[in-house]
C-alpha positions, 0 to 999 in steps of 0.5 A: 651809195657813193658816186664814182668821183666821190669814191676816187676822192675818198680813195685818194685821201685814204692813200695819202693818209696811209702813205704819211703813216708809212713815212712816219713809221719809216723815220721812227724805225730809222731813228731807233736803228741809228741809235744802236748802229756802230761802225766796225773798223778793221786794222792791218793784221785783223782776221776777217771772213769774206761774205760771198754771194755766188750766182744762182746755180754756180758751184763756186765753193763745192756745195750747191743750193741752200748749203752754199757757204755764206762766208769763207775762211778767215783772211788777214788784212794787209793794208787799209786805205780809207774805207777800202781794205786789202786782203792778202792775195796769197791766201785767196788762192783760186779766187781771182776776183773780189767783186762778189765779196762784199762784206767783211765779218770779224773773226775771233779765235776761240 
């Protein structure tokens, strides 16, 4: 039978070992991911899809629930300033704010 103070020590030791193993696994997975990572750079004239994440329950693009569009139509990039990309405002139409549009996905004509 393990006494209470001994039980706490054993538990703390096991917790420390588990925490260390999780840290090792995290760094190993990060190194694998970093080897295969490639950054995508967009140039003016490229066409991209914009990823949207509307608030839950808001019918922003006509369909509600699981069938909400994840990306919306292709837009043309007008200008690029450092990391920022400007999309043609005339093609945005009803969209007033780009705050919910976070990610650009490249568009390829078939």
